[in-house]
N, CA, C and O atoms as a MOPAC input file, in Angstrom:
PM7 MOZYME 1SCF
protein

 N     20.55200 1    10.40400 1     1.79400 1
 C     19.29200 1    11.11600 1     1.61700 1
 C     18.29100 1    10.17400 1     0.95700 1
 O     18.62500 1     9.45400 1     0.01700 1
 N     17.08200 1    10.19000 1     1.45500 1
 C     16.00900 1     9.38300 1     0.89900 1
 C     15.62400 1     9.88800 1    -0.48800 1
 O     15.65800 1    11.09000 1    -0.75200 1
 N     15.26200 1     8.96900 1    -1.35900 1
 C     14.74400 1     9.33000 1    -2.68200 1
 C     13.51800 1    10.22900 1    -2.54300 1
 O     13.27000 1    11.08300 1    -3.39400 1
 N     12.76700 1    10.03700 1    -1.48600 1
 C     11.57500 1    10.86100 1    -1.26900 1
 C     11.92200 1    12.34700 1    -1.18900 1
 O     11.14900 1    13.19000 1    -1.64400 1
 N     13.07400 1    12.66800 1    -0.61500 1
 C     13.46500 1    14.06500 1    -0.43000 1
 C     13.75600 1    14.76900 1    -1.75600 1
 O     13.80100 1    15.99800 1    -1.80400 1
 N     13.95300 1    14.00600 1    -2.82500 1
 C     14.21500 1    14.61200 1    -4.13100 1
 C     12.93400 1    14.82900 1    -4.93700 1
 O     12.95400 1    15.46900 1    -5.98800 1
 N     11.83800 1    14.29900 1    -4.44300 1
 C     10.55800 1    14.42600 1    -5.16300 1
 C      9.85400 1    15.71700 1    -4.78000 1
 O     10.22100 1    16.38200 1    -3.81200 1
 N      8.83200 1    16.05700 1    -5.56000 1
 C      7.98200 1    17.21700 1    -5.28800 1
 C      6.58200 1    16.73700 1    -4.97100 1
 O      6.13800 1    15.70800 1    -5.48000 1
 N      5.89500 1    17.47600 1    -4.13900 1
 C      4.50200 1    17.15100 1    -3.83200 1
 C      3.63800 1    17.41800 1    -5.05100 1
 O      3.85800 1    18.36800 1    -5.80200 1
 N      2.65100 1    16.55300 1    -5.22400 1
 C      1.69000 1    16.72200 1    -6.31000 1
 C      0.37200 1    17.21300 1    -5.73200 1
 O     -0.02500 1    16.76800 1    -4.65500 1
 N     -0.31700 1    18.11900 1    -6.42100 1
 C     -1.59600 1    18.60400 1    -5.89800 1
 C     -2.55100 1    17.44600 1    -5.62000 1
 O     -2.65500 1    16.50400 1    -6.40600 1
 N     -3.23800 1    17.53500 1    -4.49800 1
 C     -4.21300 1    16.51000 1    -4.13500 1
 C     -5.48600 1    17.20800 1    -3.67300 1
 O     -5.53000 1    17.79600 1    -2.59200 1
 N     -6.49300 1    17.13800 1    -4.48700 1
 C     -7.77400 1    17.77000 1    -4.17700 1
 C     -8.81600 1    16.73800 1    -3.77700 1
 O    -10.00800 1    17.04400 1    -3.73600 1
 N     -8.38400 1    15.52900 1    -3.48600 1
 C     -9.32800 1    14.47900 1    -3.12100 1
 C     -9.61800 1    13.60000 1    -4.32300 1
 O     -9.01100 1    13.74100 1    -5.38400 1
 N    -10.55600 1    12.69300 1    -4.13100 1
 C    -10.94000 1    11.80100 1    -5.22100 1
 C    -10.01700 1    10.61700 1    -5.40900 1
 O    -10.22200 1     9.81500 1    -6.32000 1
 N     -9.00000 1    10.48900 1    -4.56200 1
 C     -8.11000 1     9.33500 1    -4.60200 1
 C     -8.09800 1     8.71300 1    -3.20900 1
 O     -8.25900 1     9.42100 1    -2.21600 1
 N     -7.91300 1     7.42400 1    -3.12700 1
 C     -7.90700 1     6.80300 1    -1.80000 1
 C     -6.61100 1     7.10700 1    -1.04900 1
 O     -5.56100 1     7.29600 1    -1.66400 1
 N     -6.69100 1     7.15500 1     0.28300 1
 C     -5.45800 1     7.31000 1     1.05400 1
 C     -4.62400 1     6.03900 1     0.95900 1
 O     -5.11800 1     4.98800 1     0.55000 1
 N     -3.36600 1     6.14500 1     1.33700 1
 C     -2.49600 1     4.98000 1     1.36100 1
 C     -3.04200 1     3.93700 1     2.33600 1
 O     -3.63400 1     4.27700 1     3.36000 1
 N     -2.83800 1     2.69300 1     2.00800 1
 C     -3.19900 1     1.62200 1     2.93000 1
 C     -2.17300 1     1.59700 1     4.06500 1
 O     -1.08700 1     2.15900 1     3.92300 1
 N     -2.50100 1     0.95900 1     5.17900 1
 C     -1.50000 1     0.84300 1     6.24300 1
 C     -0.21100 1     0.18200 1     5.76500 1
 O      0.87300 1     0.58200 1     6.19000 1
 N     -0.30100 1    -0.81100 1     4.90000 1
 C      0.90800 1    -1.47400 1     4.38500 1
 C      1.73000 1    -0.51600 1     3.52700 1
 O      2.95500 1    -0.49000 1     3.64100 1
 N      1.07800 1     0.27100 1     2.67200 1
 C      1.79300 1     1.24400 1     1.84400 1
 C      2.46200 1     2.30500 1     2.72900 1
 O      3.60900 1     2.68700 1     2.49400 1
 N      1.73500 1     2.77300 1     3.74200 1
 C      2.28000 1     3.78700 1     4.65100 1
 C      3.47700 1     3.24000 1     5.41000 1
 O      4.47400 1     3.94100 1     5.58400 1
 N      3.39000 1     2.00800 1     5.86000 1
 C      4.50500 1     1.38900 1     6.58100 1
 C      5.72800 1     1.27100 1     5.67900 1
 O      6.85100 1     1.48400 1     6.13500 1
 N      5.52700 1     0.93700 1     4.41400 1
 C      6.64000 1     0.86000 1     3.46900 1
 C      7.32700 1     2.19900 1     3.28500 1
 O      8.55500 1     2.26800 1     3.26000 1
 N      6.54800 1     3.26600 1     3.15500 1
 C      7.13900 1     4.59700 1     2.98800 1
 C      7.75800 1     5.10000 1     4.29000 1
 O      8.72300 1     5.86400 1     4.26700 1
 N      7.20800 1     4.67700 1     5.41600 1
 C      7.75000 1     5.08400 1     6.70500 1
 C      9.20100 1     4.62600 1     6.85200 1
 O      9.99800 1     5.28200 1     7.52200 1
 N      9.53500 1     3.51700 1     6.23300 1
 C     10.90900 1     3.01300 1     6.26900 1
 C     11.89400 1     3.86600 1     5.48600 1
 O     13.10200 1     3.64000 1     5.55300 1
 N     11.38300 1     4.85400 1     4.73800 1
 C     12.25800 1     5.71000 1     3.93300 1
 C     12.49600 1     7.08100 1     4.56500 1
 O     13.17500 1     7.92700 1     3.98300 1
 N     11.93500 1     7.29800 1     5.75800 1
 C     12.15600 1     8.55700 1     6.48100 1
 C     12.81300 1     8.22300 1     7.82000 1
 O     12.98900 1     7.05100 1     8.15400 1
 N     13.16700 1     9.23500 1     8.56900 1
 C     13.80000 1     9.02300 1     9.86800 1
 C     12.94300 1     8.10100 1    10.73700 1
 O     11.71600 1     8.19600 1    10.71700 1
 N     13.58500 1     7.20900 1    11.50100 1
 C     12.82600 1     6.32200 1    12.38900 1
 C     12.08300 1     7.07900 1    13.49000 1
 O     11.27600 1     6.48700 1    14.20800 1
 N     12.34600 1     8.38300 1    13.63000 1
 C     11.63000 1     9.17900 1    14.62800 1
 C     10.18100 1     9.46300 1    14.21600 1
 O      9.35900 1     9.81800 1    15.06200 1
 N      9.86200 1     9.31100 1    12.93000 1
 C      8.48000 1     9.47900 1    12.47300 1
 C      7.67900 1     8.25400 1    12.89700 1
 O      8.14000 1     7.12100 1    12.76600 1
 N      6.47600 1     8.49600 1    13.40700 1
 C      5.62600 1     7.42800 1    13.92500 1
 C      4.29300 1     7.46300 1    13.18300 1
 O      3.70500 1     8.52400 1    12.97400 1
 N      3.83800 1     6.29200 1    12.79400 1
 C      2.54100 1     6.15400 1    12.13400 1
 C      1.44800 1     6.14700 1    13.19900 1
 O      1.56400 1     5.43700 1    14.19700 1
 N      0.39000 1     6.92900 1    12.99700 1
 C     -0.71700 1     6.94700 1    13.95100 1
 C     -1.40600 1     5.58200 1    13.97400 1
 O     -1.27700 1     4.79800 1    13.03400 1
 N     -2.12700 1     5.31000 1    15.03800 1
 C     -2.79600 1     4.01500 1    15.18500 1
 C     -3.74800 1     3.71900 1    14.03600 1
 O     -3.86800 1     2.57000 1    13.61000 1
 N     -4.43000 1     4.75000 1    13.52900 1
 C     -5.37500 1     4.54200 1    12.43000 1
 C     -4.70900 1     4.64400 1    11.06100 1
 O     -5.38600 1     4.55600 1    10.03700 1
 N     -3.39200 1     4.82900 1    11.03100 1
 C     -2.59200 1     4.92200 1     9.79700 1
 C     -3.04100 1     6.06500 1     8.89000 1
 O     -2.92600 1     5.97400 1     7.66800 1
 N     -3.55500 1     7.14200 1     9.49100 1
 C     -3.98800 1     8.30100 1     8.70700 1
 C     -3.05000 1     9.49500 1     8.82200 1
 O     -3.26600 1    10.52400 1     8.18200 1
 N     -2.00200 1     9.35700 1     9.64200 1
 C     -1.07600 1    10.47300 1     9.86100 1
 C      0.27700 1     9.92900 1    10.29600 1
 O      0.39000 1     8.80200 1    10.78000 1
 N      1.30000 1    10.76200 1    10.11000 1
 C      2.61700 1    10.48000 1    10.67500 1
 C      2.99300 1    11.66300 1    11.55800 1
 O      2.65200 1    12.81100 1    11.27300 1
 N      3.70800 1    11.35100 1    12.64000 1
 C      4.05900 1    12.39100 1    13.61200 1
 C      5.51900 1    12.25500 1    14.02600 1
 O      6.10100 1    11.17100 1    14.02800 1
 N      6.08500 1    13.42000 1    14.37900 1
 C      7.43700 1    13.43200 1    14.93200 1
 C      7.55100 1    14.61100 1    15.87800 1
 O      7.00400 1    15.68400 1    15.62700 1
 N      8.26600 1    14.39700 1    16.96200 1
 C      8.52200 1    15.48400 1    17.91100 1
 C      9.99500 1    15.86000 1    17.85800 1
 O     10.87500 1    14.99900 1    17.85200 1
 N     10.24400 1    17.16000 1    17.81900 1
 C     11.58600 1    17.71300 1    17.81000 1
 C     11.80900 1    18.48000 1    19.10600 1
 O     10.92000 1    19.20100 1    19.55900 1
 N     12.98100 1    18.33400 1    19.70300 1
 C     13.33100 1    19.06700 1    20.91300 1
 C     14.48400 1    20.01700 1    20.64400 1
 O     15.36900 1    19.72100 1    19.84100 1
 N     14.47000 1    21.17400 1    21.32700 1
 C     15.47800 1    22.21200 1    21.11600 1
 C     15.94200 1    22.77000 1    22.45200 1
 O     15.29200 1    22.58200 1    23.48100 1
 N     17.06900 1    23.45400 1    22.42000 1
 C     17.63000 1    24.03600 1    23.64800 1
 C     16.86100 1    25.25000 1    24.12900 1
 O     16.79500 1    25.51500 1    25.32900 1
 N     16.27400 1    25.99600 1    23.18300 1
 C     15.62000 1    27.24400 1    23.57900 1
 C     14.59900 1    27.66900 1    22.51700 1
 O     14.46700 1    27.04800 1    21.46200 1
 N     13.89500 1    28.73600 1    22.83500 1
 C     12.83000 1    29.23200 1    21.97100 1
 C     13.35500 1    29.68000 1    20.61300 1
 O     12.72100 1    29.42700 1    19.58900 1
 N     14.50200 1    30.33900 1    20.59700 1
 C     15.07100 1    30.82900 1    19.34300 1
 C     15.29900 1    29.67900 1    18.36500 1
 O     14.93500 1    29.78500 1    17.19400 1
 N     15.89200 1    28.58700 1    18.82900 1
 C     16.15700 1    27.43900 1    17.96000 1
 C     14.85100 1    26.76300 1    17.53000 1
 O     14.72900 1    26.29900 1    16.39600 1
 N     13.89400 1    26.71200 1    18.43100 1
 C     12.58700 1    26.15800 1    18.07500 1
 C     11.96900 1    26.95100 1    16.93200 1
 O     11.50500 1    26.37600 1    15.94700 1
 N     11.96700 1    28.26500 1    17.06700 1
 C     11.32900 1    29.10200 1    16.04800 1
 C     12.11900 1    29.10900 1    14.74700 1
 O     11.52900 1    29.23600 1    13.67400 1
 N     13.43000 1    28.97700 1    14.81800 1
 C     14.22900 1    28.87600 1    13.59100 1
 C     13.82900 1    27.62800 1    12.82000 1
 O     13.67900 1    27.66900 1    11.59900 1
 N     13.65600 1    26.52200 1    13.52900 1
 C     13.20900 1    25.28400 1    12.89300 1
 C     11.81300 1    25.45200 1    12.30800 1
 O     11.57000 1    25.05900 1    11.16700 1
 N     10.89800 1    26.02900 1    13.07200 1
 C      9.52100 1    26.21900 1    12.60800 1
 C      9.49700 1    27.08500 1    11.35000 1
 O      8.74900 1    26.79900 1    10.41500 1
 N     10.30200 1    28.13100 1    11.32200 1
 C     10.35000 1    28.99500 1    10.13400 1
 C     10.89600 1    28.24900 1     8.92000 1
 O     10.39100 1    28.42000 1     7.81100 1
 N     11.92600 1    27.42400 1     9.12000 1
 C     12.45800 1    26.63300 1     8.00900 1
 C     11.40800 1    25.63500 1     7.52100 1
 O     11.24000 1    25.44300 1     6.31700 1
 N     10.70800 1    25.00500 1     8.45500 1
 C      9.66000 1    24.05200 1     8.08500 1
 C      8.52400 1    24.76300 1     7.33800 1
 O      8.01200 1    24.23900 1     6.34900 1
 N      8.13400 1    25.93900 1     7.80400 1
 C      7.06800 1    26.69600 1     7.13700 1
 C      7.47000 1    27.05800 1     5.70900 1
 O      6.64800 1    26.99400 1     4.79600 1
 N      8.71700 1    27.43200 1     5.51900 1
 C      9.20400 1    27.75900 1     4.17800 1
 C      9.12100 1    26.53100 1     3.26800 1
 O      8.64200 1    26.61400 1     2.13700 1
 N      9.58700 1    25.40900 1     3.77300 1
 C      9.53000 1    24.15600 1     3.01300 1
 C      8.07800 1    23.80100 1     2.66500 1
 O      7.78500 1    23.43400 1     1.52700 1
 N      7.17800 1    23.91000 1     3.63900 1
 C      5.76500 1    23.57300 1     3.42000 1
 C      5.13800 1    24.47200 1     2.35900 1
 O      4.33700 1    24.00600 1     1.54900 1
 N      5.49000 1    25.73500 1     2.35700 1
 C      4.94400 1    26.63900 1     1.34500 1
 C      5.48300 1    26.31900 1    -0.03700 1
 O      4.74300 1    26.39600 1    -1.01700 1
 N      6.75300 1    25.96200 1    -0.13800 1
 C      7.31500 1    25.57800 1    -1.43600 1
 C      6.59900 1    24.34400 1    -1.97000 1
 O      6.26200 1    24.28200 1    -3.15200 1
 N      6.36900 1    23.37100 1    -1.10900 1
 C      5.72000 1    22.12300 1    -1.52000 1
 C      4.19300 1    22.24900 1    -1.59200 1
 O      3.52300 1    21.37800 1    -2.14700 1
 N      3.65000 1    23.32000 1    -1.03800 1
 C      2.19400 1    23.52300 1    -0.95300 1
 C      1.52100 1    22.33000 1    -0.26700 1
 O      0.47200 1    21.85100 1    -0.69600 1
 N      2.15600 1    21.87100 1     0.80400 1
 C      1.62500 1    20.77000 1     1.62100 1
 C      1.99000 1    21.09600 1     3.06400 1
 O      3.16600 1    21.09300 1     3.43000 1
 N      0.99200 1    21.37300 1     3.86800 1
 C      1.22100 1    21.99600 1     5.16400 1
 C      0.88400 1    21.06400 1     6.31800 1
 O     -0.19800 1    20.47600 1     6.35100 1
 N      1.80700 1    20.92800 1     7.26100 1
 C      1.57200 1    20.06300 1     8.42000 1
 C      0.78400 1    20.78800 1     9.50400 1
 O      0.61300 1    22.00600 1     9.46600 1
 N      0.31800 1    20.01700 1    10.45300 1
 C     -0.20900 1    20.56700 1    11.69100 1
 C      0.97200 1    20.64000 1    12.65300 1
 O      1.75900 1    19.69900 1    12.75500 1
 N      1.08900 1    21.76300 1    13.35400 1
 C      2.21200 1    21.97300 1    14.26600 1
 C      1.70800 1    22.27600 1    15.67100 1
 O      0.70700 1    22.97000 1    15.85300 1
 N      2.41400 1    21.74700 1    16.65200 1
 C      2.25600 1    22.13900 1    18.04900 1
 C      3.61600 1    22.66900 1    18.46200 1
 O      4.61700 1    21.95700 1    18.37000 1
 N      3.65900 1    23.91400 1    18.91600 1
 C      4.93400 1    24.55700 1    19.19200 1
 C      4.94000 1    25.09600 1    20.61300 1
 O      3.97200 1    25.70800 1    21.06400 1
 N      6.04200 1    24.86100 1    21.31000 1
 C      6.25400 1    25.40900 1    22.64300 1
 C      7.65700 1    25.95200 1    22.75300 1
 O      8.37900 1    26.03000 1    21.75900 1
 N      8.04900 1    26.32800 1    23.95500 1
 C      9.34000 1    26.96000 1    24.19600 1
 C     10.49000 1    26.17700 1    23.57900 1
 O     11.34100 1    26.75600 1    22.90500 1
 N     10.52300 1    24.85900 1    23.80300 1
 C     11.67100 1    24.07100 1    23.33700 1
 C     11.26200 1    22.79800 1    22.60000 1
 O     11.99000 1    21.80500 1    22.61900 1
 N     10.10600 1    22.82700 1    21.95600 1
 C      9.67100 1    21.65000 1    21.19900 1
 C      8.78100 1    22.05700 1    20.02700 1
 O      8.19300 1    23.13800 1    20.00000 1
 N      8.71000 1    21.15400 1    19.07400 1
 C      7.77300 1    21.28100 1    17.95700 1
 C      7.30200 1    19.88100 1    17.59500 1
 O      8.11500 1    19.00900 1    17.28900 1
 N      6.00200 1    19.66500 1    17.62600 1
 C      5.41600 1    18.39600 1    17.19100 1
 C      4.82100 1    18.61400 1    15.80300 1
 O      4.02200 1    19.52700 1    15.58800 1
 N      5.22300 1    17.76400 1    14.87200 1
 C      4.82400 1    17.89800 1    13.46900 1
 C      3.95000 1    16.70600 1    13.10300 1
 O      4.31600 1    15.55700 1    13.35300 1
 N      2.79800 1    16.98600 1    12.51100 1
 C      1.89800 1    15.93000 1    12.04300 1
 C      1.58700 1    16.18500 1    10.57800 1
 O      1.11800 1    17.26000 1    10.20500 1
 N      1.85600 1    15.18200 1     9.75400 1
 C      1.49000 1    15.24700 1     8.34300 1
 C      0.33200 1    14.29800 1     8.07900 1
 O      0.33800 1    13.14900 1     8.52000 1
 N     -0.65100 1    14.79200 1     7.35800 1
 C     -1.75500 1    14.01900 1     6.82500 1
 C     -2.27100 1    14.80300 1     5.62200 1
 O     -2.04500 1    16.00900 1     5.52500 1
 N     -2.95100 1    14.13600 1     4.72200 1
 C     -3.52500 1    14.83400 1     3.57100 1
 C     -5.01000 1    15.01000 1     3.84600 1
 O     -5.80200 1    14.08100 1     3.68500 1
 N     -5.37000 1    16.21000 1     4.26100 1
 C     -6.74000 1    16.47100 1     4.70800 1
 C     -7.77700 1    16.18400 1     3.63200 1
 O     -8.87800 1    15.72700 1     3.93900 1
 N     -7.43800 1    16.44500 1     2.37600 1
 C     -8.40500 1    16.26900 1     1.27900 1
 C     -8.84600 1    14.81500 1     1.10800 1
 O     -9.92200 1    14.55000 1     0.57300 1
 N     -8.01600 1    13.87600 1     1.56100 1
 C     -8.38400 1    12.45200 1     1.42300 1
 C     -8.53800 1    11.77300 1     2.78400 1
 O     -8.74400 1    10.56300 1     2.86800 1
 N     -8.43500 1    12.57600 1     3.84600 1
 C     -8.59900 1    12.06500 1     5.21700 1
 C     -7.66400 1    10.89000 1     5.52100 1
 O     -8.06000 1     9.89300 1     6.12600 1
 N     -6.42900 1    11.04100 1     5.08600 1
 C     -5.44500 1     9.99400 1     5.32500 1
 C     -4.11000 1    10.38700 1     4.74200 1
 O     -3.87300 1    11.55400 1     4.43000 1
 N     -3.25200 1     9.42000 1     4.59900 1
 C     -1.90200 1     9.66500 1     4.11300 1
 C     -1.79500 1     9.55500 1     2.59900 1
 O     -2.45200 1     8.72600 1     1.96900 1
 N     -0.95600 1    10.40700 1     2.03700 1
 C     -0.58700 1    10.32200 1     0.62300 1
 C      0.94100 1    10.33600 1     0.56600 1
 O      1.60500 1    10.56400 1     1.57700 1
 N      1.48100 1    10.09500 1    -0.60500 1
 C      2.93100 1    10.16500 1    -0.76300 1
 C      3.45800 1    11.54100 1    -0.38000 1
 O      4.58400 1    11.65700 1     0.10200 1
 N      2.65900 1    12.58500 1    -0.58700 1
 C      3.08600 1    13.94400 1    -0.24300 1
 C      3.52600 1    14.05600 1     1.21000 1
 O      4.48000 1    14.77100 1     1.51500 1
 N      2.84000 1    13.35400 1     2.10900 1
 C      3.19200 1    13.42500 1     3.52500 1
 C      4.60100 1    12.90400 1     3.76800 1
 O      5.34300 1    13.45500 1     4.58000 1
 N      4.96400 1    11.84700 1     3.06500 1
 C      6.28600 1    11.24800 1     3.22600 1
 C      7.36200 1    12.05300 1     2.50900 1
 O      8.50100 1    12.11700 1     2.97300 1
 N      7.01400 1    12.66300 1     1.38900 1
 C      7.94700 1    13.56100 1     0.69600 1
 C      8.32200 1    14.70500 1     1.63100 1
 O      9.49800 1    15.03500 1     1.78400 1
 N      7.31700 1    15.30400 1     2.25000 1
 C      7.59600 1    16.42500 1     3.15100 1
 C      8.33600 1    15.96500 1     4.40400 1
 O      9.23100 1    16.66700 1     4.87600 1
 N      7.98900 1    14.81600 1     4.94700 1
 C      8.70500 1    14.29900 1     6.11400 1
 C     10.18100 1    14.10100 1     5.79200 1
 O     11.04900 1    14.43800 1     6.59700 1
 N     10.46200 1    13.55000 1     4.60700 1
 C     11.85800 1    13.34400 1     4.20200 1
 C     12.58700 1    14.67400 1     4.08100 1
 O     13.76700 1    14.76300 1     4.41900 1
 N     11.90800 1    15.69800 1     3.60700 1
 C     12.53800 1    17.01200 1     3.47900 1
 C     12.72600 1    17.65300 1     4.85400 1
 O     13.72900 1    18.32900 1     5.08300 1
 N     11.79100 1    17.45500 1     5.75600 1
 C     11.94100 1    17.97200 1     7.12100 1
 C     13.14500 1    17.31200 1     7.78400 1
 O     13.86800 1    17.95500 1     8.54500 1
 N     13.35800 1    16.03300 1     7.49700 1
 C     14.51400 1    15.32100 1     8.04300 1
 C     15.83900 1    15.99500 1     7.67700 1
 O     16.83700 1    15.80500 1     8.37200 1
 N     15.86100 1    16.76800 1     6.61100 1
 C     17.09000 1    17.43300 1     6.15200 1
 C     17.32700 1    18.80300 1     6.78100 1
 O     18.39400 1    19.39100 1     6.60300 1
 N     16.33800 1    19.31600 1     7.51700 1
 C     16.51500 1    20.62300 1     8.17500 1
 C     17.54300 1    20.44900 1     9.30000 1
 O     17.37600 1    19.58300 1    10.15900 1
 N     18.58800 1    21.25500 1     9.30000 1
 C     19.59600 1    21.13100 1    10.36900 1
 C     18.99200 1    21.43900 1    11.73800 1
 O     18.27300 1    22.42400 1    11.90600 1
 N     19.29200 1    20.59500 1    12.69800 1
 C     18.82500 1    20.79500 1    14.07700 1
 C     20.01400 1    21.26100 1    14.90900 1
 O     20.94200 1    20.49300 1    15.16100 1
 N     19.98000 1    22.51700 1    15.33200 1
 C     21.11200 1    23.03400 1    16.12400 1
 C     20.67400 1    23.45000 1    17.48300 1
 O     21.49100 1    23.90700 1    18.28200 1

């Protein structure tokens, strides 16, 4: 388990700079290799595939619960057998450590 998964998100209301591309790349190495850094280094994305709608929604519900606990919410695209997850910190228009903390925690959700 990544050290990031043991951390908690800290409130971010803006006023701090987003992570640099080098900082984001360093943290990206601490989450699943399935997470991809956007070209502008302002977001990380991952796509999950499932056998059916029930499993997709079970994952989405677990992710929503995690996001509410951390008070850091991703953008989701959901279909019958997939979920695309994008983390960015909207208040700073880029990435913060919170995005990687949540990605590491999402990595721990069982995929069945």
